[in-house]
C-alpha positions in Angstrom: -1.1 13.0 -2.0 1.7 11.8 0.2 4.9 12.5 -1.7 7.0 9.7 -3.1 10.5 10.9 -2.3 12.0 7.8 -3.9 10.5 8.6 -7.3 11.4 12.3 -7.0 15.1 11.4 -6.2 15.3 9.0 -9.0 13.8 11.5 -11.5 16.4 14.0 -10.3 19.1 11.5 -11.2 20.1 10.7 -7.6 20.9 7.1 -6.6 18.7 5.5 -3.9 19.5 2.7 -1.5 16.7 0.1 -1.2 16.3 -2.5 1.5 14.8 -5.9 0.9 12.3 -7.5 3.2 11.8 -11.3 3.3 10.6 -11.8 6.9 6.9 -11.1 7.7 7.5 -9.5 11.0 6.4 -5.9 11.9 9.3 -5.7 14.3 11.8 -6.5 11.6 10.1 -4.1 9.2 10.1 -1.3 11.8 13.8 -1.9 12.6 14.7 -1.8 9.0 12.6 1.4 8.5 14.6 3.1 11.2 17.9 2.2 9.6 18.2 4.9 6.9 17.1 3.2 3.7 15.5 5.4 1.0 12.9 2.7 0.4 12.0 -0.8 1.5 10.6 -3.5 -0.7 8.3 -6.2 0.6 9.0 -9.3 -1.4 5.8 -11.2 -1.9 7.3 -13.3 -4.7 10.1 -15.2 -3.0 9.8 -13.7 0.6 7.6 -15.2 3.3 5.0 -12.4 3.1 1.4 -12.9 2.2 -1.0 -10.1 1.5 -2.0 -9.6 5.2 1.5 -9.5 6.4 2.5 -7.1 3.6 -0.3 -4.7 4.7 1.1 -4.9 8.3 4.6 -4.2 6.9 3.4 -1.0 5.1 1.8 0.1 8.3 5.0 -0.5 10.2 6.9 1.8 7.7 4.5 4.6 7.8 6.0 6.6 10.6 9.4 6.7 9.0 11.1 8.5 6.1 11.1 5.4 3.8 9.1 4.7 0.6 7.1 1.5 0.7 7.6 -0.7 -2.4 6.4 -4.3 -3.2 7.6 -7.0 -5.4 4.4 -8.8 -6.5 4.5 -12.6 -7.2 3.1 -12.4 -10.7 1.9 -10.0 -13.4 -1.7 -10.2 -12.4 -4.0 -7.2 -11.8 -5.7 -8.5 -8.7 -2.6 -8.8 -6.5 -1.0 -5.7 -8.0 -4.1 -3.6 -7.3 -4.4 -4.9 -3.8 -0.8 -4.0 -2.8 -1.2 -0.6 -4.3 -4.5 -0.1 -2.5 -2.7 -1.2 0.7 -0.2 1.6 0.3 2.7 0.5 -1.9 4.2 3.5 -3.8 6.3 1.4 -6.1 5.8 -2.0 -7.9 8.5 -4.4 -9.0 7.0 -7.1 -11.2 8.9 -10.3 -12.1 9.2 -12.0 -15.5 8.3 -9.1 -17.8 9.5 -10.5 -21.1 7.6 -8.7 -23.8 6.0 -5.3 -24.5 2.6 -7.1 -24.1 3.7 -8.1 -20.6 4.7 -4.5 -19.8 1.4 -3.2 -21.1 -0.5 -5.6 -18.8 1.7 -4.3 -15.9 0.9 -0.7 -16.8 -2.8 -1.5 -17.1 -2.8 -2.9 -13.6 -0.8 -0.1 -12.0 -2.4 3.0 -13.6 -5.9 4.4 -13.3 -7.7 5.4 -16.6 -7.0 6.8 -19.0 -3.4 5.5 -18.7 -4.4 2.1 -17.5 -7.2 -0.1 -16.2 -6.5 -0.2 -12.4 -9.7 -0.8 -10.5 -10.7 1.9 -8.0 -10.6 0.9 -4.3 -7.6 2.5 -2.6 -8.7 1.3 0.8 -5.6 2.3 2.7 -3.8 4.3 0.1 -6.6 6.9 0.1 -5.3 8.2 3.4 -2.2 9.5 1.5 -4.3 12.4 0.2 -7.7 14.1 0.8 -7.4 17.1 -1.4 -6.9 16.4 -4.2 -8.0 12.7 -3.8 -5.5 9.9 -4.1 -6.8 8.6 -7.5 -6.1 12.0 -9.2 -2.4 11.8 -8.4 -1.6 8.1 -8.1 -0.6 7.7 -11.8 2.0 10.4 -11.3 3.5 9.1 -8.1 3.5 5.3 -8.3 6.8 3.9 -9.5 6.5 1.0 -11.9 9.5 -1.2 -12.6 9.3 -4.4 -14.7 11.9 -7.0 -13.8 14.3 -7.9 -16.6 15.6 -11.4 -15.9 15.5 -13.5 -19.0 17.2 -13.4 -22.4 13.8 -13.0 -24.0 13.4 -9.8 -21.9 16.8 -8.6 -23.1 15.9 -9.1 -26.7 12.6 -7.2 -26.2 14.1 -4.5 -23.9 13.5 -1.5 -26.2 9.9 -2.4 -26.8 9.4 -2.9 -23.1 10.9 0.5 -22.2 8.8 2.2 -24.9 5.5 1.2 -23.2 4.0 4.4 -21.8 3.7 4.2 -18.0 6.9 2.2 -17.4 9.4 4.1 -15.3 12.4 2.0 -16.0 13.7 -1.5 -15.3 14.8 -3.7 -12.4 17.5 -6.3 -13.1 17.3 -9.7 -11.5 20.9 -11.0 -11.8 20.3 -14.5 -10.6 17.6 -15.4 -13.2 19.3 -13.4 -15.9 22.5 -15.5 -15.5 20.4 -18.6 -15.1 18.7 -18.0 -18.4 22.2 -17.9 -20.1 23.2 -21.3 -18.5 25.1 -19.7 -15.7 24.9 -20.4 -12.0 22.1 -18.3 -10.4 23.7 -15.7 -8.1 23.9 -12.0 -7.4 27.0 -9.7 -7.9 27.9 -11.1 -11.3 31.3 -10.5 -12.8 31.0 -12.4 -16.1 32.0 -10.0 -19.0 29.0 -10.8 -21.1 26.6 -9.9 -18.2 28.5 -6.7 -17.4 28.2 -5.8 -21.1 24.4 -6.4 -20.9 24.3 -4.1 -17.9 26.0 -1.3 -19.9 23.4 -1.8 -22.7 20.6 -1.5 -20.1 22.0 1.7 -18.8 22.3 3.2 -22.3 18.7 2.3 -23.2 17.1 3.7 -20.1 19.2 6.8 -20.0 18.3 7.6 -23.6 14.7 7.6 -22.6 15.0 9.5 -19.3 14.1 6.4 -17.3 15.9 4.6 -14.5 17.5 1.2 -13.9 17.6 -0.7 -10.6 19.4 -3.9 -9.7 19.5 -6.5 -6.9 22.9 -6.5 -5.1 24.3 -8.9 -2.5 26.9 -6.6 -1.0 27.5 -2.9 -0.5 30.8 -3.1 -2.5 29.0 -4.4 -5.6 26.2 -1.9 -5.2 28.8 0.9 -5.3 30.2 -0.6 -8.5 26.7 -0.7 -10.1 26.1 2.9 -9.0 29.2 3.9 -10.9 27.9 2.0 -13.9 24.7 4.1 -13.9 22.2 2.1 -11.9 20.1 4.4 -9.7 17.8 2.1 -7.7 20.2 0.0 -5.6 18.9 -2.9 -3.6 21.5 -4.0 -1.0 21.2 -7.2 0.9 18.0 -8.2 2.8 16.7 -8.2 6.4 17.5 -12.0 6.6 21.0 -11.5 5.3 21.7 -8.6 7.6 20.5 -10.6 10.6 22.5 -13.7 9.6 25.7 -11.7 9.0 25.4 -9.8 12.3 24.7 -13.0 14.2 27.7 -14.8 12.8 30.0 -11.8 13.4 28.8 -11.5 17.0 29.3 -15.2 17.7 32.8 -15.2 16.0 33.9 -12.1 17.9 32.7 -13.6 21.2 34.4 -17.0 20.6 37.6 -15.3 19.5 37.7 -12.9 22.4 36.8 -15.5 25.0 39.1 -18.1 23.5 36.2 -20.5 22.9 
C-alpha cells in the first residue's frame, strides 16, 4: 500500500505541519501541495468542498509528497467510507463527545474485524496491488476524533481508550464557545491552556498523538512546544487573503498611493 508518511512521522514522535483547504479548486489544491506541507486536509464540514470536488482535490495532491486528509461533515459511515474510498489517508471527525461516538467513528473507518467499514475502495485501491489495499488500510489510515466541547473533555479518557483511535484533534473555537467564550483560534485563556496540557498528558500516556487548529505560525510553534504533533496552520483562503493584502499595501506604500 502507498505509505502514509504523515502517520509514520507522528508515530515516531515528529511534529507535522498540516495545511487546511477550504476552496474547491484543483489549482489551489495543487499550489498548496507544492508548498511543502506534510499533509493537506480537505474540509468538507465548513469548507466549500462537496464530495466530487474533494475527489478532485485528492487527485490534485497525488503527484506530490503530501498526505491527503479529510475533515468529514458528520460522524456518519456513508460519507466517511466515501472519502476513504476516494483516497483520504486520514480522517478528522467533528463533534466526537463520547466513547460511543468514538466507537461509531472507528467502525466507519476500519475494516473488519476492527470495524465495520464497507468494502469498495474505488480510488484508494490504486494505492496497493500486492498486498491489496484492504489488508493494510486499518494500519495506515489515521483516525482523529475532534475534541471541541466540554462534554468531550469530560469523556476524553474513555474516547482515547476506544481501540482504533489514533489520538485527538482539538477545535479551539468550539471548545471555547462551549465554555461561554468567544469562538476563535490561538486561545490564551489560562483555563483553556490548562486543558491543552491535560490533553497532552492523556494522549502521551497512551502513545497517541494530539493535533490542533492554529491561526498563525507563531501560535503553532507554541503548541508544538506544549506537545501537539499534528499542527494545522492557517488555510488556503487565509494565505491568499494575507498575501493579497500585503501585496496591495506594499504597492500603495511604495507608489505613494
